[in-house]
C-alpha positions in Angstrom: -10.0 -8.9 -137.0 -9.3 -12.4 -137.1 -6.1 -13.9 -136.3 -4.8 -17.1 -136.8 -4.6 -17.7 -133.0 -8.2 -16.7 -132.8 -9.4 -19.2 -135.5 -7.5 -21.9 -133.9 -9.5 -21.0 -130.7 -12.5 -21.4 -133.0 -11.3 -25.1 -134.2 -10.8 -26.1 -130.7 -14.1 -25.0 -129.6 -16.4 -21.8 -131.1 -16.9 -21.0 -127.6 -13.3 -20.2 -126.7 -13.3 -17.9 -129.2 -16.5 -16.0 -128.3 -15.2 -16.1 -124.9 -11.8 -14.1 -125.7 -13.7 -11.7 -127.8 -16.1 -11.0 -125.0 -13.3 -11.0 -122.6 -15.2 -13.7 -120.4 -12.2 -16.3 -120.3 -11.5 -17.0 -116.7 -8.8 -19.5 -117.0 -6.6 -17.9 -119.5 -3.4 -17.6 -117.8 -0.8 -19.9 -119.0 0.4 -22.5 -116.7 4.0 -22.8 -115.7 4.1 -26.0 -118.2 2.3 -23.9 -121.1 5.0 -21.1 -120.7 7.6 -23.6 -120.8 6.4 -24.8 -124.3 6.3 -21.3 -125.7 9.8 -20.8 -124.5 10.7 -23.8 -126.3 8.8 -22.7 -129.4 10.8 -19.0 -129.3 14.2 -21.5 -129.3 13.2 -23.3 -132.1 12.2 -20.5 -134.0 15.5 -18.8 -133.8 17.4 -21.7 -134.8 15.1 -22.3 -137.7 15.5 -18.8 -139.0 19.2 -19.9 -139.3 18.2 -23.2 -141.0 16.1 -21.0 -143.2 18.9 -18.4 -144.3 21.6 -21.0 -144.5 19.8 -24.1 -146.0 16.8 -23.2 -147.7 17.1 -19.9 -149.3 20.3 -20.7 -151.3 18.1 -23.3 -153.0 16.2 -20.6 -154.5 17.9 -18.3 -157.3 17.6 -14.8 -156.4 15.4 -14.9 -153.6 15.0 -13.2 -150.5 13.9 -14.2 -146.9 11.2 -12.4 -145.4 11.2 -12.8 -141.6 7.6 -12.7 -139.8 6.0 -10.5 -142.3 2.4 -9.7 -141.5 -0.6 -9.5 -144.0 -4.0 -7.8 -143.2 -6.3 -8.3 -146.1 -9.9 -7.2 -145.0 -11.3 -8.9 -141.7 -8.5 -11.5 -141.1 -4.9 -11.1 -140.1 -1.7 -13.2 -140.4 2.1 -13.5 -139.2 3.8 -15.6 -141.2 7.0 -17.6 -140.0 9.3 -17.2 -142.9 8.6 -16.1 -146.6 10.9 -16.5 -149.5 10.2 -14.4 -152.4 11.6 -14.9 -155.9 12.8 -11.9 -157.0 12.8 -12.6 -160.6 9.4 -14.3 -160.8 7.6 -12.3 -157.9 6.9 -16.0 -156.6 6.3 -16.5 -152.9 7.1 -19.9 -150.8 5.5 -20.1 -147.2 7.4 -21.9 -144.3 5.4 -22.4 -141.3 7.7 -23.3 -138.0 6.2 -26.0 -135.8 8.1 -27.0 -132.6 6.9 -30.8 -132.9 8.7 -33.8 -134.8 5.2 -34.8 -136.9 2.5 -32.9 -138.3 0.0 -32.7 -136.0 -3.9 -32.5 -136.8 -4.0 -28.8 -136.2 -0.9 -27.8 -138.3 -2.7 -28.1 -141.4 -5.6 -26.0 -140.7 -3.0 -23.6 -139.4 -1.2 -23.4 -142.7 -4.3 -23.5 -144.9 -5.7 -20.2 -142.6 -2.1 -18.9 -143.3 -2.1 -19.4 -147.1 -5.7 -18.0 -147.7 -5.3 -15.0 -145.8 -1.3 -14.7 -147.4 -2.5 -15.5 -150.7 -4.6 -12.5 -151.0 -1.9 -10.2 -150.5 1.3 -12.0 -152.7 1.4 -15.1 -155.5 1.9 -17.7 -152.9 3.0 -20.9 -155.0 3.8 -23.4 -152.1 3.5 -23.7 -148.4 6.0 -26.0 -146.0 6.2 -26.9 -142.6 9.5 -27.2 -140.8 9.7 -29.7 -138.3 12.1 -31.2 -135.8 13.5 -34.2 -137.2 12.8 -37.2 -134.6 15.5 -39.6 -136.3 18.2 -36.9 -135.7 20.6 -37.8 -132.9 22.7 -35.0 -131.7 26.5 -35.3 -131.8 29.1 -33.0 -130.0 27.5 -30.1 -131.4 23.9 -29.3 -132.6 23.8 -29.9 -136.2 21.0 -27.6 -137.5 21.3 -28.9 -141.0 20.1 -32.2 -139.8 17.5 -31.3 -137.0 15.1 -30.1 -139.2 12.9 -31.9 -141.8 10.6 -29.8 -144.3 7.5 -31.6 -145.6 5.7 -29.8 -148.3 2.4 -29.5 -147.4 0.8 -27.3 -150.7 -1.4 -30.1 -151.9 -3.0 -30.8 -148.3 -3.4 -27.2 -147.8 -5.0 -27.0 -151.4 -7.5 -29.7 -150.4 -8.5 -28.1 -147.1 -9.0 -24.6 -148.6 -12.8 -24.7 -149.2 -13.4 -26.2 -145.8 -11.3 -23.7 -143.7 -12.6 -20.6 -145.6 -15.9 -21.5 -144.3 -14.7 -21.9 -141.1 -13.0 -18.8 -141.1 -16.5 -17.1 -142.0 -18.1 -18.9 -139.1 -15.3 -18.0 -136.8 -16.1 -14.1 -137.8 -19.6 -14.4 -137.1 -18.9 -16.1 -133.5 -16.4 -13.2 -132.8 -19.4 -10.6 -133.8 -22.4 -12.5 -131.9 -23.3 -10.5 -128.9 -24.7 -13.4 -127.0 -23.1 -17.0 -126.5 -26.3 -18.7 -127.2 -26.2 -21.7 -129.2 -22.2 -21.1 -129.5 -20.8 -24.8 -129.3 -18.8 -25.6 -126.2 -15.9 -27.6 -125.8 -15.4 -31.3 -124.4 -12.5 -31.0 -122.0 -13.6 -29.3 -118.6 -10.3 -29.5 -117.1 -8.5 -27.4 -119.8 -11.4 -25.0 -120.6 -10.4 -21.3 -120.4 -14.0 -20.6 -119.8 -15.8 -23.3 -117.8 -18.6 -20.9 -116.7 -20.2 -20.8 -120.7 -18.8 -24.2 -121.5 -19.5 -26.2 -118.6 -21.6 -24.5 -116.4 -22.8 -26.2 -112.9 -20.9 -29.3 -113.9 -21.6 -32.2 -111.6 -18.6 -33.9 -109.8 -19.1 -37.0 -111.8 -19.9 -36.3 -115.3 -19.8 -37.6 -118.8 -16.4 -35.9 -119.2 -14.9 -38.5 -116.5 -15.6 -41.5 -118.7 -12.3 -42.6 -120.2 -12.1 -42.6 -123.8 -15.8 -41.6 -124.3 -15.6 -40.3 -127.9 -16.3 -36.9 -128.8 -19.4 -37.9 -130.8 -20.8 -39.9 -127.6 -20.2 -36.7 -125.5 -22.1 -34.6 -128.0 -24.7 -37.3 -128.1 -25.3 -37.2 -124.5 -25.1 -33.4 -124.4 -28.1 -33.6 -126.7 -29.8 -35.7 -124.5 -29.1 -33.1 -121.7 -27.3 -35.9 -119.8 -24.3 -34.6 -118.2 -24.2 -36.3 -115.0 -23.2 -39.7 -114.6 -26.2 -40.7 -112.6 -28.2 -39.9 -115.5 -26.9 -42.1 -118.0 -29.4 -44.8 -118.8 -28.6 -48.3 -118.5 -29.4 -49.3 -122.1 -26.8 -46.3 -123.3 -24.3 -48.1 -125.5 -20.7 -47.7 -123.9 -18.0 -50.4 -123.8 -17.4 -52.8 -121.5 -15.0 -50.9 -119.4 -16.8 -47.8 -119.5 -20.1 -49.3 -118.5 -18.2 -51.0 -115.4 -16.9 -47.4 -114.5 -20.4 -45.8 -114.8 -22.0 -48.5 -112.7 -19.4 -48.1 -109.9 -20.1 -44.5 -110.0 -24.0 -44.7 -110.3 -24.1 -47.4 -107.2 -21.5 -45.5 -105.4 -20.0 -49.0 -104.7 -16.5 -50.2 -105.4 -15.6 -53.1 -107.3 -13.1 -55.6 -107.0 -12.2 -58.8 -108.7 -10.9 -60.3 -105.9 -9.5 -63.6 -107.7 -7.7 -61.5 -110.4 -6.1 -59.0 -108.1 -5.0 -61.8 -105.5 -3.6 -63.8 -108.3 -1.5 -60.6 -109.4 -0.5 -59.8 -106.1 0.8 -63.2 -105.3 3.0 -63.6 -108.5 5.1 -60.8 -107.4 8.6 -61.7 -106.2 10.4 -60.3 -103.4 12.0 -57.9 -102.6 9.7 -55.8 -104.1 11.2 -52.3 -105.8 8.5 -49.6 -106.0 10.4 -47.3 -108.8 9.5 -43.8 -110.0 11.1 -41.8 -112.4 11.2 -37.9 -113.3 12.3 -36.6 -116.5 12.8 -33.4 -118.5 12.6 -33.2 -122.3 13.8 -30.4 -124.7 12.8 -29.7 -128.2 16.3 -29.5 -129.4 18.2 -31.9 -127.5 20.9 -30.8 -125.3 23.4 -33.6 -125.1 25.4 -36.4 -127.1 23.1 -39.2 -128.0 19.9 -37.3 -127.4 16.9 -36.9 -130.0 14.4 -34.4 -130.2 12.2 -34.1 -127.2 13.8 -37.4 -125.3 13.1 -37.6 -122.1 16.1 -37.3 -119.7 15.8 -38.8 -116.4 17.0 -36.7 -113.7 15.8 -38.2 -110.5 14.3 -41.3 -109.1 12.6 -42.9 -106.0 13.1 -46.3 -105.0 11.1 -48.1 -102.1 12.2 -51.6 -101.4 9.9 -54.0 -99.3 11.6 -57.0 -98.3 9.8 -60.4 -97.7 8.4 -59.8 -94.5 6.5 -56.5 -95.5 7.9 -55.1 -92.7 10.9 -53.6 -93.4 11.0 -50.7 -96.1 14.1 -49.2 -97.3 14.2 -45.9 -99.5 16.8 -45.0 -101.7 16.7 -42.1 -104.3 18.8 -39.8 -106.7 18.5 -36.3 -107.8 21.2 -34.8 -110.6 22.1 -31.5 -108.9 24.5 -30.1 -111.7 24.3 -29.0 -115.3 24.8 -32.0 -117.8 23.3 -35.5 -118.7 21.7 -36.2 -115.5 20.9 -39.9 -116.4 24.5 -41.7 -116.3 25.2 -40.9 -112.6 21.7 -41.8 -112.1 21.6 -45.2 -113.9 25.0 -46.1 -111.9 23.1 -45.3 -108.6 20.0 -47.4 -109.7 22.4 -50.5 -110.4 23.7 -50.5 -106.8 20.2 -50.3 -105.4 18.3 -53.2 -107.6 19.7 -56.7 -107.1 19.3 -59.3 -109.7 16.0 -61.1 -108.0 12.8 -59.3 -107.3 9.7 -57.5 -108.7 9.9 -53.8 -110.1 6.9 -52.1 -109.5 5.9 -49.2 -111.4 2.9 -47.0 -111.8 2.4 -46.9 -115.8 5.3 -49.1 -117.0 5.3 -47.7 -120.8 6.8 -44.8 -119.2 9.6 -45.7 -116.9 10.3 -48.9 -119.5 10.5 -46.5 -122.1 13.1 -44.5 -120.5 15.2 -47.6 -119.7 15.4 -48.8 -123.4 16.3 -45.2 -124.1 19.0 -45.2 -121.4 20.1 -48.7 -122.4 21.2 -47.4 -125.8 22.8 -44.3 -124.4 24.7 -46.4 -121.9 25.5 -49.6 -123.5 27.5 -50.7 -120.0 23.9 -50.7 -118.2 21.9 -52.3 -121.1 21.6 -55.7 -119.6 20.6 -54.3 -116.5 18.1 -51.8 -117.7 16.4 -54.4 -119.8 16.1 -57.0 -117.2 14.4 -54.1 -115.0 11.9 -54.1 -117.6 11.6 -58.2 -117.9 10.7 -58.1 -114.2 8.5 -55.0 -114.5 4.7 -54.8 -113.0 2.4 -52.3 -113.6 0.2 -51.7 -110.4 -1.8 -49.1 -112.4 -3.2 -51.9 -114.6 -4.9 -53.1 -111.5 -7.2 -49.9 -111.6 -6.6 -49.2 -115.5 -7.9 -52.5 -116.1 -10.9 -52.5 -114.3 -10.0 -55.1 -111.4 -10.6 -52.7 -108.8 -12.7 -49.6 -109.4 -14.0 -47.1 -106.8 -16.7 -44.2 -107.4 -14.2 -41.7 -106.0 -11.4 -42.2 -108.6 -13.9 -40.6 -110.8 -12.9 -42.9 -113.8 -9.3 -41.8 -113.4 -6.2 -44.4 -112.8 -3.9 -41.5 -112.2 -2.1 -42.0 -108.9 -2.9 -38.5 -107.9 -6.7 -40.0 -107.9 -6.3 -43.2 -106.5 -4.0 -42.1 -103.8 -6.6 -40.3 -101.6 -9.1 -42.9 -101.9 -6.9 -45.5 -100.9 -4.5 -44.0 -98.5 -6.0 -40.1 -97.3 -3.5 -39.9 -94.8 -1.1 -38.7 -97.7 -1.5 -36.2 -99.8 0.4 -34.2 -102.6 -1.7 -30.9 -101.7 0.9 -30.3 -99.0 3.7 -30.4 -101.1 5.7 -27.2 -102.5 6.4 -29.3 -106.1 3.1 -31.5 -106.5 3.1 -31.9 -110.0 5.2 -33.4 -112.9 5.6 -30.5 -115.3 6.4 -28.5 -112.2 9.3 -30.7 -111.1 10.8 -30.9 -114.6 10.9 -27.0 -115.0 11.8 -26.5 -111.3 14.7 -29.4 -111.8 16.1 -27.6 -114.9 16.4 -24.2 -113.2 17.8 -25.4 -110.2 20.6 -27.2 -111.9 20.9 -24.7 -114.7 20.0 -21.4 -113.0 20.2 -19.8 -109.7 22.3 -21.7 -107.3 20.8 -19.8 -103.9 17.7 -22.0 -104.5 19.1 -25.5 -104.7 18.7 -26.9 -101.5 15.0 -26.0 -101.1 14.2 -27.1 -104.5 16.1 -30.3 -104.1 14.4 -30.7 -100.9 11.2 -30.6 -102.5 11.8 -32.3 -105.6 12.8 -35.5 -103.2 9.8 -35.1 -101.4 7.5 -35.5 -104.4 9.1 -38.3 -106.3 9.4 -40.0 -102.7 5.7 -39.6 -102.5 5.2 -41.5 -106.0 6.7 -44.4 -104.8 5.3 -44.6 -101.2 2.0 -43.9 -102.8 2.6 -47.0 -104.7 3.5 -48.9 -101.2 0.2 -48.1 -99.8 -1.9 -48.9 -102.9 -0.4 -52.3 -103.0 -0.8 -52.5 -99.1 -4.3 -51.6 -99.3 -5.0 -54.2 -102.2 -3.4 -57.0 -100.1 -6.0 -56.1 -97.0 -8.8 -56.1 -99.8 -8.3 -59.2 -101.2 -7.8 -61.7 -98.1 
């Protein structure tokens, strides 16, 4: 029996479906963040049901809403989200609920699978998605009429039907196969649920570490039996940045563009403010002025380095109570950052984006927040743009990969909270749930965010030493 979730596993990678069908998944337990996303999906589903009943169903004459009916024709099984049945004409309309703000690449194959299976049992005329409306801004209360958008994807599904039907048949064959020989593996070892099947004996430095390597090139290299970085030929076509990273890993020798890095560091203006935010997002906006999935800043860490580089001051803020967490945070941040000096971040698109959003929410701080953005320097770009590369970065410019190489005395591994998705979930549960855990969680959150900014201080200091 091939279900929709089975089929989507096949679309992701045929080997993942075979592994599930033969009880060979070794990393199948959902992460804390995956569980968070599933809960959000269930929450959206509940509200979308009300939306269907109250705002969609009345548009049909003499119709009923069938909620989550299951259809099992032959070897396939599908559970719909909502199906509207026009009683006079015996015509049906499918509504599939997605807790996202846009049509993602997997949504149309998903809807097409549903239409093929369900269409074998009923006269299905139209197929719709129910998405969160990315233009909706919450007022005092949640307005579910404005919360959703409902694109009609009937034509797109019709165009995909032949291709999806062929893949459904292929998926059945994979499920029934006795052995995994010649079944296609995935291309992402980090998230693979069956690495022993997809990526056996994977070397530490592999082709999957090459940033932005296309799926086509990964398959080409796999076919050439070239998995280890050290086995990539000198004439294999890569981008300039990719080739630099491969050369560094093959030679096991760091690369440093001293003049460029020196110039960038000399352009910084004291005092230096090393800033990091932690955020929480919710599918359905919780507070006035917020949009679906808008990231709410609930914490910052700020290390301040004076002109003599010897005095380092640390400021921090963590919202501890329910409610919009950012207003008190911005107020405190304003007290900590003067009108002079460079604000140093790791990935300015993130911190800069949050500042723009908070500037809209709190116009009294708009000038300050936009000025912070204007004075912002992205330390990450020294690595991401290839000015400094190290073989032990393994093609990554995540601070968690860079820090152990440049400042091994510091480590995230010893922290009880050591990942951003874990931080956001622990914060929300602390602020809105069990108060007996507040002190312990708050301490762990402060340690984690504080290490993010101290890590930047250490990387900055190490870079200064390297370019002398």
